[in-house]
C-alpha positions as CSV (number, residue, x, y, z in Angstrom):
1,M,0.4,0.3,0.0
2,L,3.1,2.2,0.9
3,G,6.3,1.9,-0.3
4,G,9.5,1.7,1.8
5,D,12.5,0.3,2.6
6,A,11.0,-1.0,5.7
7,V,8.1,-0.7,7.4
8,K,8.6,1.5,10.6
9,R,6.4,3.2,13.4
10,W,7.1,6.1,15.1
11,L,5.7,7.3,18.6
12,L,5.2,11.0,18.5
13,S,4.7,13.2,22.0
14,L,2.1,16.0,21.5
15,F,2.5,18.4,24.3
16,A,4.3,16.5,27.3
17,G,2.8,12.8,26.3
18,A,-1.0,13.6,25.9
19,C,-1.4,11.3,23.0
20,L,0.5,9.1,21.0
21,V,0.1,8.9,17.5
22,L,1.1,6.6,15.2
23,C,3.3,8.3,12.1
24,I,4.5,6.6,8.6
25,A,8.3,7.2,8.4
26,S,9.8,8.2,5.3
27,G,8.8,6.0,2.1
28,G,7.7,3.5,5.2
29,A,3.8,1.6,5.7
30,L,1.3,2.0,8.7
31,A,1.4,-1.2,9.9
32,Q,2.5,-3.3,13.3
33,D,4.4,-6.0,13.8
34,N,6.0,-5.0,10.2
35,D,2.9,-6.6,8.3
36,P,1.1,-4.5,5.9
37,P,-2.1,-3.0,6.7
38,K,-5.3,-5.7,6.4
39,D,-8.5,-3.6,5.9
40,H,-9.1,-0.9,3.5
41,H,-8.1,2.3,5.1
42,V,-5.1,3.7,6.6
43,F,-4.2,6.9,8.5
44,L,-1.9,9.7,7.3
45,P,-1.9,11.4,10.9
46,M,-1.5,14.5,11.3
47,V,-0.2,16.6,14.6
48,F,-2.5,19.3,13.3
49,R,-5.2,20.1,10.8
50,P,-3.1,21.9,7.8
51,V,-4.2,25.0,6.4
52,Q,-2.4,24.1,2.9
53,Y,-0.9,20.9,1.9
54,S,0.8,19.4,-0.9
55,F,1.5,15.8,-2.4
56,F,3.1,14.8,-5.5
57,V,1.6,12.3,-8.7
58,A,4.5,10.0,-10.4
59,G,2.1,7.8,-13.2
60,H,3.8,4.6,-14.8
61,P,7.1,5.4,-12.9
62,R,8.6,1.4,-13.9
63,N,11.8,1.0,-15.4
64,N,12.8,-0.8,-18.7
65,D,12.9,-4.7,-19.1
66,N,16.8,-4.9,-18.2
67,N,17.1,-2.9,-15.0
68,T,15.8,-2.8,-11.7
69,G,14.1,0.2,-9.6
70,L,12.4,3.0,-10.7
71,Y,12.6,4.9,-14.0
72,P,16.2,6.7,-13.9
73,P,14.8,10.0,-15.4
74,F,12.5,10.3,-12.9
75,R,14.6,9.6,-9.8
76,A,16.7,11.9,-11.0
77,R,14.4,14.6,-10.1
78,F,14.2,12.9,-6.6
79,S,15.9,15.6,-5.2
80,D,13.9,18.6,-6.7
81,I,10.9,16.8,-5.0
82,N,12.4,16.6,-1.8
83,A,12.8,20.3,-2.3
84,L,9.4,20.9,-2.6
85,N,8.6,19.0,0.4
86,P,5.1,17.8,-0.3
87,D,3.1,16.0,2.2
88,F,3.2,12.9,0.4
89,G,3.4,11.1,-2.8
90,V,1.5,8.9,-4.9
91,F,2.3,6.4,-7.7
92,T,-0.1,5.6,-10.1
93,G,0.5,2.2,-11.3
94,D,3.3,0.5,-12.9
95,M,5.7,0.3,-10.5
96,V,7.6,-2.5,-12.0
97,I,7.8,-4.5,-15.3
98,Y,7.5,-7.7,-13.6
99,G,5.9,-8.2,-9.8
100,T,9.3,-10.4,-8.9
101,P,10.9,-10.0,-4.9
102,A,14.1,-8.5,-6.3
103,N,11.7,-6.0,-8.6
104,W,10.2,-4.6,-5.5
105,D,13.1,-4.5,-3.3
106,A,14.9,-2.0,-5.7
107,V,11.5,0.1,-5.6
108,D,11.5,0.5,-2.0
109,T,15.6,1.0,-2.0
110,D,14.7,4.2,-4.3
111,V,11.5,5.1,-2.7
112,A,13.6,5.5,0.4
113,L,15.5,8.3,-1.1
114,L,12.2,10.3,-0.8
115,N,11.6,12.5,2.3
116,M,7.8,11.7,2.2
117,P,5.7,8.8,2.6
118,V,4.9,7.3,-0.6
119,Y,1.3,5.6,-1.6
120,F,1.1,2.5,-4.1
121,V,-1.8,2.3,-7.2
122,V,-1.9,-0.8,-8.7
123,G,-1.0,-1.3,-12.6
124,N,-1.5,-4.3,-14.6
125,H,2.5,-4.6,-14.8
126,D,2.5,-4.7,-10.6
127,M,-0.4,-7.6,-10.7
128,T,1.4,-9.8,-12.7
129,N,2.2,-11.4,-9.1
130,R,-0.8,-10.3,-6.9
131,D,-0.3,-12.2,-4.0
132,L,3.2,-11.3,-3.4
133,F,1.9,-7.8,-3.6
134,V,-0.3,-8.1,-1.4
135,S,2.0,-9.9,1.2
136,R,4.1,-6.7,1.1
137,Y,1.7,-3.7,1.0
138,G,-1.8,-4.4,2.1
139,P,-4.8,-4.3,0.0
140,T,-5.1,-2.8,-3.4
141,Y,-7.8,-0.5,-3.3
142,Y,-8.3,1.8,0.0
143,S,-8.8,5.0,2.0
144,F,-7.2,7.4,3.9
145,E,-8.0,11.3,4.8
146,Y,-6.0,14.3,5.2
147,G,-6.1,18.1,5.7
148,G,-9.9,17.3,5.4
149,D,-10.1,15.5,1.9
150,L,-10.7,12.4,1.4
151,F,-7.9,10.1,-0.7
152,I,-9.2,6.8,-2.7
153,V,-6.7,4.7,-4.4
154,L,-8.7,1.9,-6.8
155,D,-7.5,-1.0,-8.1
156,S,-8.4,-0.9,-12.1
157,E,-6.8,-4.3,-12.6
158,L,-9.2,-6.6,-10.6
159,D,-12.0,-6.2,-13.6
160,N,-10.5,-4.9,-16.9
161,G,-10.7,-1.4,-16.0
162,S,-14.5,-1.5,-14.3
163,V,-15.4,-1.4,-10.3
164,T,-17.5,-4.4,-9.3
165,R,-18.3,-6.5,-6.8
166,D,-16.5,-5.6,-3.4
167,Q,-14.2,-2.7,-4.4
168,F,-17.7,-1.0,-5.9
169,S,-19.0,-1.8,-2.0
170,F,-16.6,-0.4,-0.6
171,L,-16.0,3.1,-3.0
172,S,-19.6,3.9,-2.7
173,T,-19.5,3.4,1.2
174,V,-16.5,5.2,1.7
175,L,-18.5,8.1,-0.6
176,Q,-21.8,7.9,1.3
177,E,-20.2,8.1,4.6
178,S,-17.7,11.1,3.5
179,H,-18.3,14.5,4.9
180,A,-14.9,16.1,2.9
181,R,-14.6,19.2,0.9
182,R,-13.1,17.4,-1.6
183,V,-12.2,14.1,-3.2
184,F,-9.2,13.0,-4.8
185,L,-9.5,9.4,-6.5
186,F,-6.4,7.6,-7.8
187,V,-6.5,4.5,-10.4
188,H,-3.8,3.3,-13.0
189,R,-6.2,2.8,-15.9
190,V,-7.5,6.1,-17.6
191,I,-11.0,4.6,-16.7
192,W,-13.3,7.6,-17.9
193,V,-12.1,6.5,-21.5
194,T,-15.0,4.1,-22.6
195,E,-16.8,4.0,-25.7
196,D,-20.1,5.6,-24.0
197,S,-18.1,8.6,-22.6
198,P,-17.1,11.8,-24.3
199,Y,-13.7,11.0,-23.9
200,Y,-13.8,8.0,-26.1
201,S,-11.2,9.7,-28.7
202,L,-8.5,9.7,-26.6
203,R,-8.6,5.7,-26.5
204,T,-5.5,5.4,-28.8
205,E,-3.9,8.3,-26.3
206,V,-3.2,5.9,-23.7
207,N,-0.5,3.1,-22.9
208,F,-2.0,0.3,-24.5
209,W,-5.4,1.1,-25.4
210,K,-5.8,-2.3,-27.0
211,A,-6.3,-3.6,-23.3
212,Y,-9.0,-1.6,-22.3
213,D,-12.8,-2.5,-22.1
214,P,-14.8,0.1,-24.1
215,H,-17.5,-1.2,-22.0
216,A,-15.9,-0.9,-18.7
217,N,-18.4,0.6,-16.0
218,F,-17.3,4.0,-15.4
219,W,-20.0,6.3,-16.5
220,N,-22.6,3.9,-15.8
221,D,-22.2,3.0,-12.2
222,V,-18.9,5.2,-10.6
223,L,-19.5,8.9,-12.2
224,P,-23.2,8.7,-10.9
225,L,-21.5,8.2,-7.2
226,L,-19.0,11.0,-7.8
227,L,-21.6,13.6,-9.1
228,D,-23.9,13.0,-6.2
229,L,-21.3,14.1,-4.0
230,N,-21.7,18.3,-5.2
231,V,-18.2,18.8,-4.0
232,P,-14.9,18.8,-6.2
233,V,-13.6,15.7,-7.7
234,Y,-10.3,14.7,-9.2
235,V,-10.0,11.5,-10.9
236,I,-6.4,11.1,-11.5
237,A,-5.0,8.1,-13.9
238,G,-1.5,7.1,-14.5
239,D,-1.5,4.9,-17.7
240,V,0.1,7.3,-20.1
241,G,3.3,8.8,-20.5
242,V,5.1,6.1,-23.5
243,P,6.1,7.8,-26.9
244,W,2.9,6.7,-28.2
245,A,0.7,8.1,-26.1
246,M,0.1,11.1,-24.6
247,S,1.5,12.2,-21.3
248,L,-0.8,14.9,-19.7
249,F,-4.4,15.3,-19.7
250,C,-6.8,17.6,-17.6
251,D,-10.5,18.1,-18.6
252,E,-13.8,19.1,-16.3
253,Y,-17.0,17.5,-16.3
254,E,-19.3,19.1,-14.0
255,N,-17.6,18.7,-10.7
256,I,-15.5,16.2,-12.0
257,H,-11.4,16.8,-12.9
258,F,-10.1,14.2,-15.0
259,V,-6.5,14.1,-15.0
260,A,-3.7,11.8,-16.6
261,S,0.3,12.3,-16.3
262,G,2.8,9.8,-16.6
263,M,6.4,8.9,-17.8
264,G,8.3,6.2,-20.0
265,G,10.1,8.2,-23.0
266,N,7.4,10.8,-24.2
267,E,9.0,13.8,-24.8
268,E,6.9,15.8,-22.1
269,E,7.1,13.2,-19.8
270,N,6.0,14.5,-16.4
271,F,5.2,14.0,-12.4
272,L,2.1,16.2,-10.6
273,T,2.0,18.1,-8.0
274,F,-1.1,19.5,-6.2
275,H,-1.1,22.4,-3.9
276,V,-4.4,22.9,-2.0
277,L,-5.3,26.0,-0.1
278,G,-8.4,26.5,0.9
279,D,-11.0,25.8,-1.7
280,N,-8.5,25.7,-4.5
281,V,-6.1,23.6,-6.0
282,Q,-3.2,24.1,-7.8
283,I,-2.1,21.3,-10.4
284,K,2.0,21.8,-11.8
285,A,3.5,19.4,-14.2
286,Y,7.4,19.1,-14.1
287,R,9.0,17.5,-17.0
288,L,11.5,15.2,-16.4
289,D,13.9,17.0,-19.2
290,G,13.4,20.4,-16.8
291,H,12.1,22.1,-19.7
292,P,8.7,23.9,-19.4
293,L,5.3,22.1,-20.8
294,N,4.9,23.2,-24.5
295,L,1.5,24.5,-23.8
296,G,2.6,25.7,-20.8
297,T,-0.3,25.2,-18.3
298,V,-1.5,21.7,-17.2
299,E,-5.2,22.6,-17.9
300,A,-4.6,23.2,-21.7
301,Y,-3.9,19.5,-22.3
302,N,-7.6,19.2,-22.3
303,L,-10.3,17.5,-24.6
304,E,-10.2,19.8,-26.9
305,Y,-6.3,20.1,-27.6
306,Y,-6.3,16.3,-28.5
307,T,-9.1,16.2,-30.6
308,K,-8.8,19.3,-32.6
309,P,-8.3,19.2,-36.5
């Protein structure tokens, strides 16, 4: 669930030891007795509710066939990420090319170089050995709260891009019980690209669109849950970034913000930061090569941009 070189637990004293709080060490998982969490809710503890906070998102950060660890151009930006000092990070799937112990060990070693906890969202490559992943990191879908906002991680590999059965029940319950001012929902696949959606023209802009089910249930079953919330919702995917796909997307549909970002050889491969202050959320993309975005802002990479003649 959270990546790291080791599973640690810190005891923080609040005002002369009045309260003890479990805290996630850098790159570590919140668990007891070195076991991964067993339920679908995790905690990112706070000494106080932040007035503002930030987090980073990295999609498709895996290395290639012949190497282990994370994607080297991304790893080269770790010092920049640490300098930005986000509260936490999220990897939106495909951290490894094959789910082997050695590959995950290498990822954990790399994640330990970051000065903040990192949450894992599973992709198809990560699920080449589902049992191994769960034994190391815990459930593949879960939620947590931070700064008055709700964060939900989904597993798009359980049912070929659809959210069904236990996972759908989990999602429905978490949303119904939420009093958050906004929701961030993370998933690997670009699940809003289905045949019955305004975004179907983007199907060739994802990393491996032939593996996508055009009849997945996002628009029929998941979207209504999000629309009913009447709060801003950010659906963030990571299955983009290779040379033949887009590397950045941002578009609005009613109260939903669809965002996709990734890496893997695209000229504009990137990672994102989200800076949250009050009612405002600022999204910024950082190209791995250090150059500015061709279009200037994240919001310019919208549906109109990808569908214009």
